[in-house]
N, C-alpha and C positions, 0 to 999 in steps of 0.2 A: 434788383439785387446789388448790393455793394460788396466790392472785392478790392484787394490792394496785392501789389507785387513788388518784391525788392529786386533791385538791380545788381546783377552778378558782374563780376570784372570783365567777363568776355563781351558784355554789352556795353561797356565805357566807350563814351563819345558818339554812340548811335543816337540819331534823332528820335525824338518822342514818338513822333508819327509812324516811322520807319519801324520802330519796336512793336508797336501795337499790330502793325500790318504783319509783321513777322512771326508774333508770339500769340495774337489774340484771333485775328482774322483779316483777310484783305479786303477791308471796307473801302468804300469810295473816299478820295481825299476829302471831298466836300462834306461828308458825314463827319469825319474826324474833326475837320476845322471847326465845324458847328458845334460838336460836343465838347471840344475842348474851350471854345469861346463861352459856351453857356456853363461851364463847370461841371459837366458829366464826366470828364476826364480831368484829373488835376494832378499835380506833382507835389509831393509832400503836403499834401491837403491844401494846396494854394493854386491858383490860376496861373497858367503859364502859356507859351506859345508852343506851336506844333513842331517849330525848329530847334527847340531845346535840346542841347547835347547832353545826355545822360551821364551821371557820375555813380561810381560803385556805392552802394548803400541808399541811393535814392529809392524812394517809394511812389510807385504810380497807383492812383486812386481811381476807381470807377463807381460812379453814383448813378443807379438806374439806367446803365448803359445796356443796350440790347445786344447780347453776345451772338444771337442766332440770326443777325440781319444778313441774309445773303452769303452765308458762310459755306464754302464748298470744304468738306472734310477731306484732307489729304491722307489716304491710307498709307500707313507707314509700312515700309518693306522690312521684314525680319529675316535677316541672312542666317544661313545655316552655319554651323562651325567650319564646314568645308569651305563654303564661300568666302567666309571672313578670312581663313588662313590663306586662301589663295590670293586674295587681295592684299593682305599684309606682306605676302612674299614678293609681291611686284614692287615693293618700296625701293626707291632710287635714293631719295634724301629725305631726312626727318630733322628738322630744327625747331626752335621754339615759335616760329612765325607760320611754318607751312610744311606740307610734305610734298614730295614729287614721286608719282608712280608711273608705272609702264601699264596703261589701261588695257584690259583684255577686250577684244571685239565682242558685242553681244551684251555690255553693260552700259546702263544709260549714266550720263554724268550726273544726274538729280532726278528725284521723284516728281509726281504729280498727283492727280485726283484718281489715278488707278495704281493698283499695287505694281511695282516695277523693281526689278534687280538694279538697283541704282547706287552710285558710290557714295552719295551723302548719308543714306540711311545705313549702309554697310559700315563706313568708318565711325558712324555715330555709336556703333557698338564695340568699336575696336579700342584696345588699351593705349593706342597712339593718341587718341582723344580722350583720355581718362580725364583730365581736368580742362578740357576744352571743347569748343563745338566746331565741327568741320563747315566751312563756307565755300561755295563754288564761286570761282572767280573767272572762268572761262568753260567752254563746252567742247566736247568731240562728240561727233555723230555716234549713235549707239553702236554701229557696226565698223567704226574707225578705231584702231588700236593706237597705243602710243604714249608719249609723254605728257602729264597732266598734272597740274598744280592745284592742291586744295588747301585754302588757308585755316589756321587754328584759331583766329580770333577776328573780331570785327576790323580793328585798325589795320591788320595785315591784308585782310579782305579789300578794304576800302582802297589801300595803296596799290595792291596788284591789279585790281580792277581798273584804276586810273592808268596805270602803265600800259594796260591792253588798249585802253580807249585812246591814249596818245601815241600808239604804235611803237612803245619803246620796249616792248617784248617781242622778240624775233623768233619766228618758228619755221623749221625747215620740215617738210613732208617727203616721203617717197611714196611712189605710186607706181603700178604696173597698169599700161594703158594699150589699148587695142590700136593697131595701126603704126604708122611711122610719121615722126614729126617733120615738117618741112625744113625746119632750122633746127640746129643741134641746141641753140641756147636762145633766149629771147624774153619779151615780156607779153603777157597776155592782159589787154585793156580793153574794157568795154563796160556797158550797163547791164545790170541784172535786174529783173522786175519781180517784185513780190507784192502780195495783197494782204492789206490789213481790213479784214471783213470785205467791203466792196471798194475801197480806196486802193488804188494803184500807186505803188511806190517804186520809183527808178533810183537805183544806186550804182555808183561808179565802183567797179572792183579791179584791182590790180594784182598780177602775180608774175613773179620772175621764174623762169624754168630753165633747167639744164638736163639734156638727155644723156644718162650715164652709159645705157648700151640699148641696142635694138637688133631686131631680125626682121624678117619680111612680115610678121603678123603682129608683133608686140614691141612696146618700148618702155624701158625702166626709166623713170623720170624723177628728178629732184625738184621740188616745188617750194618756193619761198613766198607766201602771200604777203602783200604789203597793206591790203585792207582786210577786214574780218567779216565779211558777209555770210549770211546763212548758206549753207551747201555751196561755198563760192568755188572751190575746187572742182567739185563734182559737176557743177553746172558750165563752168568754163570749158573744161576738157570734153565735155559732151557737145557743147557748141562748136568745138572745133573739129569734131569728127574723131577724137582720141579718147572716148568714154573710158573710165576706169573699169577694169575687170571685175565683175561681181557686183556693179552698181545696178541693181534692179529698178530703181527709180528714175535714173538718167541715162540708162543704157539702153539703145535700141536693138542690141544683139542679144538673142536669146541664148543663155547658157545651159547647154545640155550636160555638161560635166558637173558634177557635183562640186568638184574642186575649184570651179570657177564661180561657184555662187556665193564665196567669201569676198567681202569688199577688200581689195588690194590696195588699200590706202593706210598709211602709217605714219603718224606723228613722230618724227625720228628725233629731232633736236629742238631745245628751246634755250634761249639766252636772254639775260637781262642783267641789269645793274641796280643796286639799291645802296644809297650812302657809299658811293665809290667803290662798292664791293661787286666783283663780278660773279655772276651766276651763270653756268653752263652745264646742261644736263643732256643725256642721250638715253634713248629707249631702244633695246635690241629688237630686232624684227621678230615676229613669230615665227614658229616653225613651219606653219603652212605657207607663209610668205616666202620664206627662203626655199622650201621645197618647189613652189611654183617658179621661182626664178632659175632653179637649176633644171627643172622639167624643160623649161622654153630656152634653156642655154643663154640666159642673160647674165652678163658678167657684172658683179658687185664692184 
């Protein structure tokens, strides 16, 4: 079957192969390269390369291309009006390139092959993205609350993603941890291990920390990650013996109190610079976090 698609402004400057993966199916790169080379995928009815940067009005043509080849259909989450309203009210910043929100705990950053309550599908239905498309440029764990950026177009997403990769976006987290820290401030440095199927991958993780207040059993801590490894803060604090309250994955302490089942980790601040313009955003602590601080008499 032959099909054609016109390129919209939000996809300007996106690579041809990336557009196909994002909009048609997550095909293997080798299949795309072969299909483009053989003319099964053309641009404006002419052969081109997979790295071609798309322009508004370009037409992508498919000739006898198997659309069902190993495609996993992603179930799109349909937010209720209440869910949509709650997330729109979490808005901290709204401009032509991105929004910044105070993410609620329990909401995923983006969806997958299972139906999930996720920010990308939620804001796809929001008037904030009426003439735009939400792009995820970084992630927060589902149970982590706090400041989060969502891009409004491909170019902004590409720029912000690059800034994160180059460590030019600086984040500060707040956490309530079990136990007392040996030093009031310092650096946590060490290797974290993860697995890609059977392949073991070791990555250096670095975090600076500052203990804001503590008592005999808990510490209220400010965390500034230098690297951005998966579950970095949760893993590092657990290995130190100061796991985060409510962390069911990396916490060896059983929480009998229902109030301690919420993950006490909050992305508090984020700052960066674009074209010599400084951006600095803060996200207020959720009520349950403040209540726990008061209950444990930890000074803010």
